[in-house]
HTML snippet that shows the backbone in 3Dmol.js (N, CA, C, O; Angstrom):
<script src="https://3Dmol.org/build/3Dmol-min.js"></script>
<div id="view" style="width:600px;height:400px;position:relative"></div>
<script>
const pdb = `
ATOM      1  N   MET A   1       5.256   2.614  -0.407  1.00  0.00           N
ATOM      2  CA  MET A   1       4.674   3.001   0.846  1.00  0.00           C
ATOM      3  C   MET A   1       3.263   2.438   0.918  1.00  0.00           C
ATOM      4  O   MET A   1       2.483   2.553  -0.027  1.00  0.00           O
ATOM      5  N   ARG A   2       2.956   1.839   2.035  1.00  0.00           N
ATOM      6  CA  ARG A   2       1.613   1.292   2.232  1.00  0.00           C
ATOM      7  C   ARG A   2       0.838   2.212   3.149  1.00  0.00           C
ATOM      8  O   ARG A   2       1.262   2.492   4.270  1.00  0.00           O
ATOM      9  N   ILE A   3      -0.285   2.674   2.672  1.00  0.00           N
ATOM     10  CA  ILE A   3      -1.159   3.523   3.470  1.00  0.00           C
ATOM     11  C   ILE A   3      -2.447   2.743   3.703  1.00  0.00           C
ATOM     12  O   ILE A   3      -3.091   2.285   2.759  1.00  0.00           O
ATOM     13  N   SER A   4      -2.809   2.601   4.958  1.00  0.00           N
ATOM     14  CA  SER A   4      -4.018   1.831   5.252  1.00  0.00           C
ATOM     15  C   SER A   4      -5.253   2.593   4.787  1.00  0.00           C
ATOM     16  O   SER A   4      -5.232   3.809   4.594  1.00  0.00           O
ATOM     17  N   ARG A   5      -6.298   1.854   4.620  1.00  0.00           N
ATOM     18  CA  ARG A   5      -7.566   2.422   4.170  1.00  0.00           C
ATOM     19  C   ARG A   5      -8.095   3.445   5.177  1.00  0.00           C
ATOM     20  O   ARG A   5      -8.695   4.452   4.802  1.00  0.00           O
ATOM     21  N   VAL A   6      -7.860   3.168   6.459  1.00  0.00           N
ATOM     22  CA  VAL A   6      -8.339   4.063   7.508  1.00  0.00           C
ATOM     23  C   VAL A   6      -7.621   5.407   7.437  1.00  0.00           C
ATOM     24  O   VAL A   6      -8.270   6.453   7.454  1.00  0.00           O
ATOM     25  N   TRP A   7      -6.291   5.394   7.358  1.00  0.00           N
ATOM     26  CA  TRP A   7      -5.538   6.651   7.338  1.00  0.00           C
ATOM     27  C   TRP A   7      -5.815   7.450   6.081  1.00  0.00           C
ATOM     28  O   TRP A   7      -5.836   8.680   6.114  1.00  0.00           O
ATOM     29  N   LYS A   8      -6.026   6.757   4.975  1.00  0.00           N
ATOM     30  CA  LYS A   8      -6.370   7.461   3.740  1.00  0.00           C
ATOM     31  C   LYS A   8      -7.683   8.219   3.912  1.00  0.00           C
ATOM     32  O   LYS A   8      -7.802   9.360   3.465  1.00  0.00           O
ATOM     33  N   ALA A   9      -8.659   7.600   4.550  1.00  0.00           N
ATOM     34  CA  ALA A   9      -9.952   8.236   4.781  1.00  0.00           C
ATOM     35  C   ALA A   9      -9.840   9.376   5.787  1.00  0.00           C
ATOM     36  O   ALA A   9     -10.487  10.411   5.625  1.00  0.00           O
ATOM     37  N   VAL A  10      -9.027   9.195   6.822  1.00  0.00           N
ATOM     38  CA  VAL A  10      -8.840  10.248   7.829  1.00  0.00           C
ATOM     39  C   VAL A  10      -8.235  11.493   7.199  1.00  0.00           C
ATOM     40  O   VAL A  10      -8.719  12.604   7.414  1.00  0.00           O
ATOM     41  N   VAL A  11      -7.183  11.305   6.425  1.00  0.00           N
ATOM     42  CA  VAL A  11      -6.526  12.451   5.780  1.00  0.00           C
ATOM     43  C   VAL A  11      -7.482  13.161   4.827  1.00  0.00           C
ATOM     44  O   VAL A  11      -7.537  14.391   4.809  1.00  0.00           O
ATOM     45  N   ALA A  12      -8.225  12.410   4.049  1.00  0.00           N
ATOM     46  CA  ALA A  12      -9.178  13.019   3.109  1.00  0.00           C
ATOM     47  C   ALA A  12     -10.280  13.775   3.842  1.00  0.00           C
ATOM     48  O   ALA A  12     -10.648  14.878   3.438  1.00  0.00           O
ATOM     49  N   GLY A  13     -10.803  13.198   4.902  1.00  0.00           N
ATOM     50  CA  GLY A  13     -11.858  13.861   5.651  1.00  0.00           C
ATOM     51  C   GLY A  13     -11.385  15.135   6.326  1.00  0.00           C
ATOM     52  O   GLY A  13     -12.077  16.153   6.293  1.00  0.00           O
ATOM     53  N   VAL A  14     -10.210  15.083   6.938  1.00  0.00           N
ATOM     54  CA  VAL A  14      -9.663  16.272   7.597  1.00  0.00           C
ATOM     55  C   VAL A  14      -9.361  17.358   6.574  1.00  0.00           C
ATOM     56  O   VAL A  14      -9.625  18.533   6.827  1.00  0.00           O
ATOM     57  N   THR A  15      -8.820  16.988   5.441  1.00  0.00           N
ATOM     58  CA  THR A  15      -8.524  17.972   4.397  1.00  0.00           C
ATOM     59  C   THR A  15      -9.796  18.635   3.885  1.00  0.00           C
ATOM     60  O   THR A  15      -9.840  19.855   3.731  1.00  0.00           O
ATOM     61  N   ALA A  16     -10.815  17.850   3.624  1.00  0.00           N
ATOM     62  CA  ALA A  16     -12.080  18.416   3.148  1.00  0.00           C
ATOM     63  C   ALA A  16     -12.717  19.300   4.211  1.00  0.00           C
ATOM     64  O   ALA A  16     -13.236  20.373   3.902  1.00  0.00           O
ATOM     65  N   GLY A  17     -12.679  18.853   5.453  1.00  0.00           N
ATOM     66  CA  GLY A  17     -13.242  19.647   6.539  1.00  0.00           C
ATOM     67  C   GLY A  17     -12.496  20.951   6.753  1.00  0.00           C
ATOM     68  O   GLY A  17     -13.109  21.992   6.988  1.00  0.00           O
ATOM     69  N   ALA A  18     -11.162  20.895   6.673  1.00  0.00           N
ATOM     70  CA  ALA A  18     -10.356  22.107   6.848  1.00  0.00           C
ATOM     71  C   ALA A  18     -10.607  23.105   5.717  1.00  0.00           C
ATOM     72  O   ALA A  18     -10.665  24.312   5.954  1.00  0.00           O
ATOM     73  N   ALA A  19     -10.755  22.611   4.511  1.00  0.00           N
ATOM     74  CA  ALA A  19     -11.046  23.505   3.380  1.00  0.00           C
ATOM     75  C   ALA A  19     -12.408  24.170   3.562  1.00  0.00           C
ATOM     76  O   ALA A  19     -12.556  25.369   3.324  1.00  0.00           O
ATOM     77  N   ALA A  20     -13.385  23.402   3.976  1.00  0.00           N
ATOM     78  CA  ALA A  20     -14.718  23.968   4.200  1.00  0.00           C
ATOM     79  C   ALA A  20     -14.701  24.953   5.360  1.00  0.00           C
ATOM     80  O   ALA A  20     -15.337  26.005   5.286  1.00  0.00           O
ATOM     81  N   ALA A  21     -13.982  24.627   6.429  1.00  0.00           N
ATOM     82  CA  ALA A  21     -13.916  25.521   7.586  1.00  0.00           C
ATOM     83  C   ALA A  21     -13.185  26.814   7.239  1.00  0.00           C
ATOM     84  O   ALA A  21     -13.594  27.894   7.663  1.00  0.00           O
ATOM     85  N   GLY A  22     -12.116  26.706   6.475  1.00  0.00           N
ATOM     86  CA  GLY A  22     -11.381  27.899   6.064  1.00  0.00           C
ATOM     87  C   GLY A  22     -12.231  28.845   5.240  1.00  0.00           C
ATOM     88  O   GLY A  22     -12.159  30.065   5.391  1.00  0.00           O
ATOM     89  N   THR A  23     -13.022  28.274   4.384  1.00  0.00           N
ATOM     90  CA  THR A  23     -13.921  29.094   3.577  1.00  0.00           C
ATOM     91  C   THR A  23     -15.045  29.686   4.425  1.00  0.00           C
ATOM     92  O   THR A  23     -15.444  30.833   4.222  1.00  0.00           O
ATOM     93  N   ALA A  24     -15.549  28.906   5.368  1.00  0.00           N
ATOM     94  CA  ALA A  24     -16.706  29.340   6.159  1.00  0.00           C
ATOM     95  C   ALA A  24     -16.388  30.495   7.099  1.00  0.00           C
ATOM     96  O   ALA A  24     -17.250  31.344   7.328  1.00  0.00           O
ATOM     97  N   VAL A  25     -15.196  30.553   7.641  1.00  0.00           N
ATOM     98  CA  VAL A  25     -14.897  31.570   8.661  1.00  0.00           C
ATOM     99  C   VAL A  25     -14.191  32.803   8.101  1.00  0.00           C
ATOM    100  O   VAL A  25     -13.662  33.606   8.870  1.00  0.00           O
ATOM    101  N   GLN A  26     -14.173  32.965   6.813  1.00  0.00           N
ATOM    102  CA  GLN A  26     -13.516  34.137   6.228  1.00  0.00           C
ATOM    103  C   GLN A  26     -14.180  35.444   6.637  1.00  0.00           C
ATOM    104  O   GLN A  26     -13.525  36.485   6.686  1.00  0.00           O
ATOM    105  N   ASP A  27     -15.471  35.397   6.929  1.00  0.00           N
ATOM    106  CA  ASP A  27     -16.161  36.624   7.337  1.00  0.00           C
ATOM    107  C   ASP A  27     -16.161  36.813   8.856  1.00  0.00           C
ATOM    108  O   ASP A  27     -16.771  37.759   9.355  1.00  0.00           O
ATOM    109  N   GLY A  28     -15.492  35.937   9.593  1.00  0.00           N
ATOM    110  CA  GLY A  28     -15.380  36.071  11.037  1.00  0.00           C
ATOM    111  C   GLY A  28     -16.531  35.460  11.815  1.00  0.00           C
ATOM    112  O   GLY A  28     -16.555  35.547  13.042  1.00  0.00           O
ATOM    113  N   GLN A  29     -17.479  34.848  11.135  1.00  0.00           N
ATOM    114  CA  GLN A  29     -18.628  34.228  11.791  1.00  0.00           C
ATOM    115  C   GLN A  29     -18.833  32.832  11.241  1.00  0.00           C
ATOM    116  O   GLN A  29     -18.486  32.535  10.098  1.00  0.00           O
ATOM    117  N   LEU A  30     -19.399  31.990  12.070  1.00  0.00           N
ATOM    118  CA  LEU A  30     -19.745  30.636  11.637  1.00  0.00           C
ATOM    119  C   LEU A  30     -21.239  30.434  11.837  1.00  0.00           C
ATOM    120  O   LEU A  30     -21.719  30.375  12.969  1.00  0.00           O
ATOM    121  N   THR A  31     -21.964  30.330  10.741  1.00  0.00           N
ATOM    122  CA  THR A  31     -23.413  30.149  10.814  1.00  0.00           C
ATOM    123  C   THR A  31     -23.754  28.665  10.876  1.00  0.00           C
ATOM    124  O   THR A  31     -22.896  27.807  10.668  1.00  0.00           O
ATOM    125  N   LEU A  32     -24.997  28.384  11.159  1.00  0.00           N
ATOM    126  CA  LEU A  32     -25.465  26.999  11.200  1.00  0.00           C
ATOM    127  C   LEU A  32     -25.279  26.321   9.842  1.00  0.00           C
ATOM    128  O   LEU A  32     -24.843  25.172   9.776  1.00  0.00           O
ATOM    129  N   ALA A  33     -25.604  27.020   8.777  1.00  0.00           N
ATOM    130  CA  ALA A  33     -25.455  26.443   7.431  1.00  0.00           C
ATOM    131  C   ALA A  33     -23.992  26.125   7.129  1.00  0.00           C
ATOM    132  O   ALA A  33     -23.692  25.098   6.520  1.00  0.00           O
ATOM    133  N   GLU A  34     -23.085  26.998   7.551  1.00  0.00           N
ATOM    134  CA  GLU A  34     -21.657  26.735   7.328  1.00  0.00           C
ATOM    135  C   GLU A  34     -21.185  25.552   8.170  1.00  0.00           C
ATOM    136  O   GLU A  34     -20.364  24.756   7.715  1.00  0.00           O
ATOM    137  N   GLY A  35     -21.692  25.433   9.377  1.00  0.00           N
ATOM    138  CA  GLY A  35     -21.350  24.289  10.226  1.00  0.00           C
ATOM    139  C   GLY A  35     -21.825  22.980   9.620  1.00  0.00           C
ATOM    140  O   GLY A  35     -21.115  21.975   9.646  1.00  0.00           O
ATOM    141  N   ILE A  36     -23.028  23.002   9.078  1.00  0.00           N
ATOM    142  CA  ILE A  36     -23.557  21.805   8.422  1.00  0.00           C
ATOM    143  C   ILE A  36     -22.718  21.451   7.197  1.00  0.00           C
ATOM    144  O   ILE A  36     -22.468  20.276   6.930  1.00  0.00           O
ATOM    145  N   THR A  37     -22.284  22.466   6.456  1.00  0.00           N
ATOM    146  CA  THR A  37     -21.432  22.228   5.292  1.00  0.00           C
ATOM    147  C   THR A  37     -20.112  21.591   5.705  1.00  0.00           C
ATOM    148  O   THR A  37     -19.627  20.683   5.029  1.00  0.00           O
ATOM    149  N   ILE A  38     -19.532  22.048   6.791  1.00  0.00           N
ATOM    150  CA  ILE A  38     -18.276  21.473   7.282  1.00  0.00           C
ATOM    151  C   ILE A  38     -18.472  20.005   7.659  1.00  0.00           C
ATOM    152  O   ILE A  38     -17.657  19.156   7.298  1.00  0.00           O
ATOM    153  N   VAL A  39     -19.543  19.708   8.376  1.00  0.00           N
ATOM    154  CA  VAL A  39     -19.819  18.324   8.780  1.00  0.00           C
ATOM    155  C   VAL A  39     -20.040  17.439   7.554  1.00  0.00           C
ATOM    156  O   VAL A  39     -19.543  16.314   7.507  1.00  0.00           O
ATOM    157  N   LEU A  40     -20.771  17.931   6.578  1.00  0.00           N
ATOM    158  CA  LEU A  40     -21.000  17.146   5.357  1.00  0.00           C
ATOM    159  C   LEU A  40     -19.708  16.938   4.571  1.00  0.00           C
ATOM    160  O   LEU A  40     -19.509  15.876   3.981  1.00  0.00           O
ATOM    161  N   ALA A  41     -18.827  17.943   4.556  1.00  0.00           N
ATOM    162  CA  ALA A  41     -17.534  17.788   3.875  1.00  0.00           C
ATOM    163  C   ALA A  41     -16.685  16.729   4.564  1.00  0.00           C
ATOM    164  O   ALA A  41     -16.048  15.912   3.901  1.00  0.00           O
ATOM    165  N   LEU A  42     -16.676  16.742   5.895  1.00  0.00           N
ATOM    166  CA  LEU A  42     -15.941  15.708   6.638  1.00  0.00           C
ATOM    167  C   LEU A  42     -16.489  14.317   6.344  1.00  0.00           C
ATOM    168  O   LEU A  42     -15.737  13.392   6.037  1.00  0.00           O
ATOM    169  N   ALA A  43     -17.800  14.185   6.442  1.00  0.00           N
ATOM    170  CA  ALA A  43     -18.425  12.880   6.207  1.00  0.00           C
ATOM    171  C   ALA A  43     -18.224  12.421   4.762  1.00  0.00           C
ATOM    172  O   ALA A  43     -17.953  11.245   4.516  1.00  0.00           O
ATOM    173  N   GLY A  44     -18.355  13.334   3.815  1.00  0.00           N
ATOM    174  CA  GLY A  44     -18.144  12.982   2.412  1.00  0.00           C
ATOM    175  C   GLY A  44     -16.709  12.578   2.136  1.00  0.00           C
ATOM    176  O   GLY A  44     -16.455  11.614   1.414  1.00  0.00           O
ATOM    177  N   GLY A  45     -15.774  13.312   2.709  1.00  0.00           N
ATOM    178  CA  GLY A  45     -14.360  12.965   2.526  1.00  0.00           C
ATOM    179  C   GLY A  45     -14.034  11.593   3.079  1.00  0.00           C
ATOM    180  O   GLY A  45     -13.333  10.808   2.440  1.00  0.00           O
ATOM    181  N   TYR A  46     -14.544  11.302   4.274  1.00  0.00           N
ATOM    182  CA  TYR A  46     -14.316   9.984   4.855  1.00  0.00           C
ATOM    183  C   TYR A  46     -14.986   8.895   4.044  1.00  0.00           C
ATOM    184  O   TYR A  46     -14.353   7.905   3.677  1.00  0.00           O
ATOM    185  N   GLY A  47     -16.260   9.076   3.766  1.00  0.00           N
ATOM    186  CA  GLY A  47     -17.041   8.024   3.114  1.00  0.00           C
ATOM    187  C   GLY A  47     -16.597   7.701   1.706  1.00  0.00           C
ATOM    188  O   GLY A  47     -16.438   6.532   1.355  1.00  0.00           O
ATOM    189  N   VAL A  48     -16.396   8.719   0.903  1.00  0.00           N
ATOM    190  CA  VAL A  48     -16.002   8.485  -0.489  1.00  0.00           C
ATOM    191  C   VAL A  48     -14.614   7.867  -0.551  1.00  0.00           C
ATOM    192  O   VAL A  48     -14.382   6.937  -1.325  1.00  0.00           O
ATOM    193  N   THR A  49     -13.700   8.370   0.248  1.00  0.00           N
ATOM    194  CA  THR A  49     -12.332   7.847   0.220  1.00  0.00           C
ATOM    195  C   THR A  49     -12.275   6.443   0.803  1.00  0.00           C
ATOM    196  O   THR A  49     -11.505   5.611   0.324  1.00  0.00           O
ATOM    197  N   TRP A  50     -13.067   6.166   1.817  1.00  0.00           N
ATOM    198  CA  TRP A  50     -13.100   4.825   2.412  1.00  0.00           C
ATOM    199  C   TRP A  50     -13.582   3.807   1.378  1.00  0.00           C
ATOM    200  O   TRP A  50     -13.099   2.675   1.343  1.00  0.00           O
ATOM    201  N   ARG A  51     -14.516   4.204   0.555  1.00  0.00           N
ATOM    202  CA  ARG A  51     -15.121   3.299  -0.411  1.00  0.00           C
ATOM    203  C   ARG A  51     -14.179   2.911  -1.550  1.00  0.00           C
ATOM    204  O   ARG A  51     -14.283   1.803  -2.076  1.00  0.00           O
ATOM    205  N   VAL A  52     -13.275   3.786  -1.937  1.00  0.00           N
ATOM    206  CA  VAL A  52     -12.367   3.521  -3.055  1.00  0.00           C
ATOM    207  C   VAL A  52     -11.211   2.646  -2.563  1.00  0.00           C
ATOM    208  O   VAL A  52     -10.500   3.040  -1.638  1.00  0.00           O
ATOM    209  N   PRO A  53     -11.011   1.483  -3.152  1.00  0.00           N
ATOM    210  CA  PRO A  53      -9.946   0.592  -2.682  1.00  0.00           C
ATOM    211  C   PRO A  53      -8.566   1.105  -3.075  1.00  0.00           C
ATOM    212  O   PRO A  53      -8.401   1.791  -4.084  1.00  0.00           O
ATOM    213  N   ASN A  54      -7.572   0.752  -2.247  1.00  0.00           N
ATOM    214  CA  ASN A  54      -6.182   1.073  -2.565  1.00  0.00           C
ATOM    215  C   ASN A  54      -5.710   0.186  -3.708  1.00  0.00           C
ATOM    216  O   ASN A  54      -6.097  -0.980  -3.793  1.00  0.00           O
ATOM    217  N   ARG A  55      -4.886   0.727  -4.577  1.00  0.00           N
ATOM    218  CA  ARG A  55      -4.329  -0.058  -5.668  1.00  0.00           C
ATOM    219  C   ARG A  55      -3.201  -0.931  -5.115  1.00  0.00           C
ATOM    220  O   ARG A  55      -2.403  -0.473  -4.297  1.00  0.00           O
ATOM    221  N   GLN A  56      -3.135  -2.178  -5.561  1.00  0.00           N
ATOM    222  CA  GLN A  56      -2.076  -3.073  -5.134  1.00  0.00           C
ATOM    223  C   GLN A  56      -0.776  -2.712  -5.828  1.00  0.00           C
ATOM    224  O   GLN A  56      -0.788  -2.456  -7.032  1.00  0.00           O
ATOM    225  N   PRO A  57       0.357  -2.679  -5.114  1.00  0.00           N
ATOM    226  CA  PRO A  57       1.646  -2.415  -5.759  1.00  0.00           C
ATOM    227  C   PRO A  57       1.947  -3.484  -6.814  1.00  0.00           C
ATOM    228  O   PRO A  57       1.459  -4.610  -6.719  1.00  0.00           O
ATOM    229  N   ALA A  58       2.742  -3.130  -7.806  1.00  0.00           N
ATOM    230  CA  ALA A  58       3.033  -4.019  -8.931  1.00  0.00           C
ATOM    231  C   ALA A  58       3.690  -5.317  -8.462  1.00  0.00           C
ATOM    232  O   ALA A  58       3.446  -6.368  -9.056  1.00  0.00           O
ATOM    233  N   ASP A  59       4.516  -5.274  -7.415  1.00  0.00           N
ATOM    234  CA  ASP A  59       5.201  -6.482  -6.975  1.00  0.00           C
ATOM    235  C   ASP A  59       4.304  -7.433  -6.191  1.00  0.00           C
ATOM    236  O   ASP A  59       4.714  -8.565  -5.935  1.00  0.00           O
ATOM    237  N   GLU A  60       3.106  -7.028  -5.800  1.00  0.00           N
ATOM    238  CA  GLU A  60       2.189  -7.889  -5.072  1.00  0.00           C
ATOM    239  C   GLU A  60       1.080  -8.462  -5.934  1.00  0.00           C
ATOM    240  O   GLU A  60       0.233  -9.194  -5.422  1.00  0.00           O
ATOM    241  N   ARG A  61       1.053  -8.162  -7.200  1.00  0.00           N
ATOM    242  CA  ARG A  61      -0.022  -8.654  -8.079  1.00  0.00           C
ATOM    243  C   ARG A  61       0.206 -10.066  -8.484  1.00  0.00           C
ATOM    244  O   ARG A  61      -0.600 -10.635  -9.220  1.00  0.00           O
TER     245      ARG A  61
END
`;
const viewer = $3Dmol.createViewer("view");
viewer.addModel(pdb, "pdb");
viewer.setStyle({}, {cartoon: {color: "spectrum"}});
viewer.zoomTo();
viewer.render();
</script>
C-alpha cells in the first residue's frame, strides 16, 4: 500500500489533535491554554510526520 506523504501527515496531525482535545475537554471546559496545546499538537503531528520520509517498498529499491 502506498500512502502519500501528505495523507500520512494529515492522519498524524488529526490523531494528535484529537488526543489533545479529548484530554482537554474532560472537565467540560476548554481554556486558552488547552486550546493552545491542541493547536501545538496538530502542528507538531503534521510537521514531524511530514519531515520523516516514507520507506521505499522492497520491490522498488
